[in-house]
N, C-alpha and C positions, 0 to 999 in steps of 0.2 A: 263631630261630623263622622259619618261612616268612613272608616279608613280605606275601604275599597273604592268608594266614590272619590275620595281625595286623591288617591293614587292614580285613578283613571283620569281625573280632571287635570292633574299636573302633566301627565304624559301627553294627553291630547292637546292641551293648550299650547305646548311647545311647537306643535305642528300646524297651528292655526295660521292661515295665510291672509285672510281678508277681514273676517268678522267674528268677534267673540261676544256672545249674548248670554247673560246668566242672571239667575236669581239666587242669592246667597245670604246666609246670616253672617254676623260679625266674626264668629270664629272661623268660618270657612274663608271669608275674605282676608282675614289676617294671615292665613296660611297660603293663600293663592296670590296675594298682592304682588310679591316680587316677580312672579311669572307675567302678570298683567302689565307691570311696568316695562318688562323686557319686550313683550310683543307690541306694545304701543310704540316703542322706539323703532320697531320694524315697520310701522305704518298700519298695523292692524286696528280696526275700529272696535273699541270696547264699549259695550252697553251693559249696564249693571243696575239691578234693583236690589237694594240692601234691606233685608228684613231685620227687625229689631226695635228696640225702644230708644228714642233719641235722648231721653233724660239720663240713661245710663251709658251713653256713648263716650268712650275715652277720647282724650285729645289726640292720641296716636291714630285712632280710627278716623276722626274728623280730618286729620291731616292726610290720611291715605285717600279719602274720598276727594279732597280738593286737588291732590296730585293727579289722580286719574282724570278728573275733569279738566285740569290745566293741560293734560296731555292730549286733549281732543276727545275724551270719552263722553258718552252720554250716560250720566250717572244720576240715579234717583234713590230716594229713601222712601220707604212705605209710609204713608200718612197714618196718623192715629186712627185706629178702628179698622185698618186693612187686615186682610187675612194673613196673620203672621205664623200660622201653622202650616202654610204651604210648603210642600217639599222643595228642596233645592234642586236646581237643574242648570244645565249649560248647553247651548246650541252653538256649535262651531262651524262656521262657513255654511250654515244651513244644511249641513250634511251629517255631522256627528252629534248625536244627542246623548247626553249623560244625565241621569237622575238618580238620586239616592234611594228613592222608594219605588221606582218602576221596575217590575220583574222583567226578565229576559223575554223578548217577544218570540212568538212561534214562527213568524214569517216576516219577510222584508216589507210586505204590504202594510202590516201593523206598524212597523218602524217608521215607514214613510208617513202614515197618518199621524203618528205621535210627533214627528218633526213639525208638521203644519200646526198641530194643536199647541205645541210649545211656543212657536212664534206668535200665535194669536193670544196665548195666555200672557206673554210678556207685554204685548201691545196694550191689552186691557189693564194690566196692573200699572204700567207706566203712565197711563192716561190719568190716573188718580194719585200718582205718586208726586213727591216733592223733588224738583230738579236741584241738583247741586251745581251752583255757578261759582266759578273760581274768582271772578272779579266783576265789579259793576261798571256800568257806563258803556258796555259794548253792545252791538246789535243783538236783538233776539231773533231767532230763526225758526220757522216751521218748515219742514222739508219732508216730502213724502213721494213714494213711487207707487205706481199702480200698473200692473201687478208687481210683486216682489219676487215672483218665481215665473220665469218665461222659458220658452223653447228657443233654441239657437235660431237666429234670424228673425225673431219676433220683435215687436216694438214695446217699449215701456214709456209710460207717461209720467213725467216729473212735474211737480207743482211746488211752489214755495211762496213764503211771505217773510220778509225781513224788515225789522223796524227797530230803532231809526237807522236807515241806511240810504245811501245814494245809488249804489249799484251792487250787483252780486256777480260773482264769477263762478262758472260751473266747470269742474274738472271731472274726467279727462276732457281735453279740448280747449280749456281756457276761454270759454265763451262768456261774453259779458251781457247781462240782462238787467232790466229794471228790478227794483226790490220786490215787486210782486209780479209773478208770471208763471209760465209753464214752458215745457220743452218736451218733444217726443223724439226718441232716438231708437235705432235698431241695434241689438246686441248680438255678438257672436261668441262671447265668453263671459265668465263671471266678472262683474264690474263693481268696483267700490267708487261711488260718486262722492265728490266733495263740493259743497256750496259755500263760498266765502262771501260774507257781507261786509261792505266798507262804508263807513260814515265820515270819512275825512281823516280822523286820527286813530280810530280803532278798527280792528278787523276781527270778525267772529267766523267760526267755521262749524258747519253741520255736515255729517257724512251719513251715507246709507249704503247698504249692500244689496245687490240684486243677483240672485242665483240663476244661472243659465244652464238649462238642460241640453246636453249634447244630443244631436240627432243621428249620431253615427251608429246607433243600435249596438250590435255585438260584434266584436272582432274575434275571428277564429284563426288558429294556427294548427295545422295538422302535420304530423310526422309519422313515418312508418318504418319498420324494420323488415324488409322483404324476406319472406319465408321464416321470419323470426331469427335470422342470422345476421350478425354484424350490427353496427350502430344505427340509430334512427336517422333518417333523412327526410327532407321536406317532401310532403305529399301535395302534388299540384293537381288542380282540377282540369277537366277537359278544356282546351282553349276556346272552344265555341259554345260550351254548355256549362256555365258556372254552377258550382255546387255539386258536380258529378265527379266521382273519384273511382278509379279502377284499382283493385288490389290483387296481388298474387295470393294464392291460398296460404293459410296459416301465417298471415302477416299482421301482427298487432299494430294498432293505431293509437297514437297519443294525441288526444284532442285537448287543446288549450283554448281558453276563451277569456275575454274581458269585456265587461259591459259598464255603461255609465252607472255610477254608484246609486243614483236616485232612481231605482226601479226594482222590478221583480223579474227574475229569470227562471224559466222552467223548461224541461224537456218532456215531451209527451209521455214517455215511459219511465223516465227517471224521477219525475216530480220536480219540486222546487230545488234549485241548485245555487251555490254561491255565485255572486256576480263576477268573481274572478277565481278561476280554478282550472283544473285539468282532470282528465280521466283516461285510463288505459283500457282500450276495448279491443277484443278479438272477434271479428265477424265471421260466422260460420256460413252465412248465406247473405244474399243481397238484402241490404237494410237501409231504411230511411229514418233519419233522426229529424224531429221537428222541434225547434227551439222557439219559445215565445218570450218576448221581452215587453213588460208592461211598465209604463210610467203614469204619472198623474194626468198626462196629456194624451197618450196614444198607446197603441199596441202594435208591435212589429213581430213578424215571424220569419225565421230563417230555416231553410230545409237543406240538409246535407244527404246526398245519395251515395251509397257505397256499393260497388259491384265486385263480386269475386270473379277474377279472371281465371276461370278453370281451363284445363287443357281442351275441353270440348268447345268452349267459347273461342279460345284462340285459334283452334283449327277451323272453326266455322267462319270467323270474322278476319282471321289473319293478324289483326291488331286490335287493340282496345279502341282505337280511334274509329275503325270501321264499325265496331260493335255499337258505339254511341250514335254514329250517323244513321244506322239502319233501325234505331229504336223508333217506334211510332210516336 
């Protein structure tokens, strides 16, 4: 396996919080398995499709698959005739995508499209793959969410079928339902659902992860050094006119921003910019910055207006507050 991909996979997997989904060959799994065991102990849902030939699979590899399955993972092996030349990849928390053969993307928009494509590719491959079951006699569960990517405050539709089972329990919430049914709920944050099926003596579990996009847009923090002398201090907007800032001449401004990772951020004149970053700017004249944040659901714009408080303006208006009040 490509050493760079392996290194990136190891580092990123340690930071996984909810959901690890990957397509690996036996060599890659052998090197990654200790990390997967560790994050499973922290409650992370592991979904894996193993590429390779079953006839040459070692006892150690079979044991690894069974251990991942026993730990609550959704583990599959590619059936005979499946595409075993597929590139290996991993999608972590539906945010971080790693692939051994995918070149670096030119924009965040391309990265976002690749994340959706990777999730769909896994779904299609797993549909024809052979599930790894760690013991027999327990309930079988089909569990799905629609959609699996939602905006904050939107609803997700859950549907399941468990057999043989008397009841199922849905977490979070501990809600008890019949073995076949559905439930709609509103989400405010990333959620890892667990559906447990009970048949009297045995309990089986199936989990799935729903990614929730924040609607906070972009958070900005502005600081300035008045006249370029002394330390930077917080720059506050006019109390009655949000997004409008007055600056003494020759005062550099440090603009820091942070946006939801699942989106594309740009400024009208700067072009596409990192979703988290900062820039030091010195305005020579009144300037307006227009930031645009795009996600797969919507587009938001934020405007920041900067006014140079020259001696002429101060004399005319007496204060920058008066200057703002008399603007048309």
